[in-house]
N, C-alpha and C positions, 0 to 999 in steps of 0.2 A: 950833168951828173945828178943822180938821184940823191935826195936829201937823206940824211942818216935818221934811223929810228932813234927816238929819245924816250926814256922812261923817267917820269918824275913820281916820287912817292911822298905822300904826307899822311897825317893821322887818319884822314877820312877816306882817301882813295888812292889808287894807282892810276896814273895817266900815261898812256902809251901814245906817242906821237908818230903818225905814219906819214908817208908822202902822198896820200890820196884820201878822198872821202871814204868813210866806212859805212857800208850799206847793211851789213848783217853781222851779228855775233851769236855764238852758241857755246854753251858749256858741254864738255864731255860728261857722260853719265857718272863717272867717278869724281868729277869736280876738279880734276888735276890739270886739265887743259882747257883752253878757250880757243875757238876758231873765229876768224874774221874774214869777211869778203869785202873787197874794196874796188874803187873806181879804176885802179891800175891793173886790173885783170888777175890779181893775185889772191890766193887763199893763204892765210897765215895761221900757224898754230903757235900759241903762246902758253907759257907756264902760268897757270891761273894765280898762283900765290904771289908772284912778283913781276909778272909781265915780261919775262924773258922770252925772246923769240926762239922757238924750237925748230920751226921748219917753214919754208915758203914753197907753195905749190904753184907752178907757173905755166900751166898748159892751156888755160883759157885765152881766147883772143878777143874777149870783150869783158866789160866790168862784171864783177861777181856780185849778184844781187842777193843771194841767199845761201846760207850754209846750215847743215844739220848733221848731227852725229847719229849713227845707228844706236839702238838700245844697248847693244853689247859693247859699244865704244870702239869697235874695230874698224869701222868704215865711216868715212865722211862724204856727204853729198854736197855738191855745189851747183847752183843754177846761175846762168850767165846771159848777158846780152848777146853772146855769140850763138844763141838759140839752143845750146846744149845743156845737159845735166852730166856732170862727171862724178864718178865714184872713186874715192881714194882710199888706200890702205893707210890707216893712221900710224901704224908702227914705223913705217919707213917712207911714207909719202908717195908710194908707187901709185900710178894711175891704173885702176882696175878695169874701168869700163867707161865708155862715153855713150850716153843715151841720146839718140837723135830722132827728130820727128817734129818738134815744135818749129813753127815758121816765124816766130818773133821772140822777143826777149823772154827768158825764163825768170820770173819774178820771185818765186817761192818754191821751196822743197821741204818735204816732211816725210819721215819714216813712220810706218805703222808701228804700234807698240811691240809686235812680235818681230819686227825687223825684216819681214818678208816682202813688203810692198813699199814702194816709194811713190809719193804723189808729187806732181809738179804743176804749178800754175803759171800761165804765160800771157803775155800781151797779145797772143794770137787768139785770145778769148777761151782757150780750152784748159781743162784740168786733165792731166794724163796720169794713169796708174800703171806702174811698171813692176814687174817681178824682179826683185833685187838679184836673185841667184844667177840669172842669165840675161837680164836686160830686156826681156820680152814685154811689149806693150800689151797690157791686159784689157784696158778700156779707156775711152775718152768721153768726157762730159764737158759742160761748159756754160758760159754766161753770154750776155749780149754785148759785153765790153771786156776790156782787159781783166784778167784774174791776177790780183795783187798778192793774195795770201791763201795758204792752205794749211789745215791742221786736222790731225786725226783725234777722235775721241779716245779716252784712256782704254776703253774695251776694244778698240780697233774696228768697231762695227759701222761707225759713221765718219764721214769726212766733211769738214766745213770749208767753204771757199768764200772769200770776200772779193768784190769786183768793183770796177769803175762804173758799173751799171747801178750802183748805190744799194745793192742787195747783198745779203749773205745767203748762201744756199747750203742745205744739208743733203748729203748723198749717202745712200746705202752702199757700202764698200763692195759687198759681194756681187752685185749686179749693176751698180751705177744708177739705180733708180733715184729720182729726185724725191726726197722725203718732205722737204719744207723750204719755203722761201721767206726769209725774214726781212721785212720792209719797215722803214722808219727813218733811216739815215737820209739826209737831204743832199749829200755829196758823196764822192768816191769813198768806198770802204778800203782802207789800207792794210788792216791787220785783223786777224781772228785768232782766238786762243780758247781752248777748253779748260775749265777748272779741273783740278785733279780727280774729283769725284764724277766728272762727266755730266753733271746736272746743269751746269751753267756755261754759256758761251759769251765771251767778251769780244767786242768789235770796236775798232778805232777808225775814225773817219776824217775826211777833210772838212766836215761840218763842225769840227773842233770838239766833238763829244766822244765819250766812250759809252757804249750801251751794253747792258747785261741782259741776256735772254735766257729763258727757261727752255732747255733743249727738248724736253718731252712734248711740248705743245707750241713752241715758238713764241710764247708770250714775252713781251718786253717787261723785264723786272724793274729796271731803273736806268736812268741816264745820268752819267757823271759829267758835270760841267765845271769848267775852270781853266782849261787850256785856252789860249788866245790865238791858236793857229792849228793847222792840221795835226791830227793824232796819227802818227805813222807806225807805231808799234805798241802792242799790248802783250803782257805776260803775267800769268798767275804765279805766286810763290808756291813752293811744293806742298805747303799745308793748306793752300787754298784760301787763306785768310786775308791775303794782300794782293792787290793788283797793281802792276807797274804800267805806266804809259809814257811813251816818249813822243815828243812833239816838235814840230817845226818852230815852236816858240822858244826853243833852246833848253827847255827844262824836261826833267823826268819827274813825274808825280807818282806817289804811292798812296793808294786808297785802301781803306778798310772795307772789305767786301760785304760784311754782314750789315753794316749800318751806313754805308755811303759816305763815310768820313774821309776827308783829305788828311792823310797822316803826315806826309813830308813833301816838300818840293826840293829836289836836288838840282842845284845850280852850279855851273862851272863851264858847261859847254858854251861855245861862242857862235854856234850855228845849229841848224836843225838836228834833232836826235832821231835817227833813222831806225834804230833797233835796240831793244832791251831784252835781257835774259837773266833769270835767276840761276844761281848755282844750285846743285842738287840738295845741299843742306840749307838753302834759303838764307845764308848769312852774307852772301855777296850778290850784288847786282851789277851786271855788265851793261854798258851803253856804248853804241857806236854812232858817230856823228859826221855831218858834213864838214865839221871843223878839223877833220883829219886826225881825230883821236879816238881811242878806246879808253873808257874810264871804268875802273872797278871800285864800286862803292861798298863800304862795310855797312850792313843793315843791322840795326839794333834788334 
């Protein structure tokens, strides 16, 4: 029998206990809902204020590695070990479309800022760009090894991808041209994220570091050190002043972007932190973990 979902609340955070490892978390654009993808093949929607389960979406046949809301909040994308990307209607959980073509696990999904394109990164070493309206495959680019993370720039012109080949690549969305390859990590790149102004890119790696890069020329701006194990997820706050990083060392760290300062270490998870995401107002941070919990932290 499946274990029951349990929600614990204290002054600092809400803790939602699931029956499976949590691989991905994402807030809806209005901040009212939180999506999670987990090992048990299920996408779940939660009320962000109190962690109440709103809906469980159960059509994947493999663990759900990544979830992302469309900019208008009406559609949810999920990428899975079943090699597919699925698009769901948020209002009622209806499956709208299944995008097929990847030949290995789909590790990451991301919507373009205008919501018209969806990017997916896969263990088949490719990044695919899909037209959301009808599911048409627009183009395919790739790496020399698994693609673990994809992210669009705020203006929608550039796509970043992080790979097990230890590099971050920047692609022009309109034609798939490779713009730059960012080298410096000494192990797998697990996560990439653009700052809200689009000028900086963050990357987290199995080399235990977070690196900040200048997007315009690919220059390494700084390296954030302190985690004692792989950095599996990075996310900027909406104002761009804070960067969150989740690690296999069981902690979430919050960094001041302007001065390289470690602001907080959030402790409570009992296993690796696989995903972090800020709420749209920047006041809450969600984290998903191998310890089978989602935690919602109140950020001062």
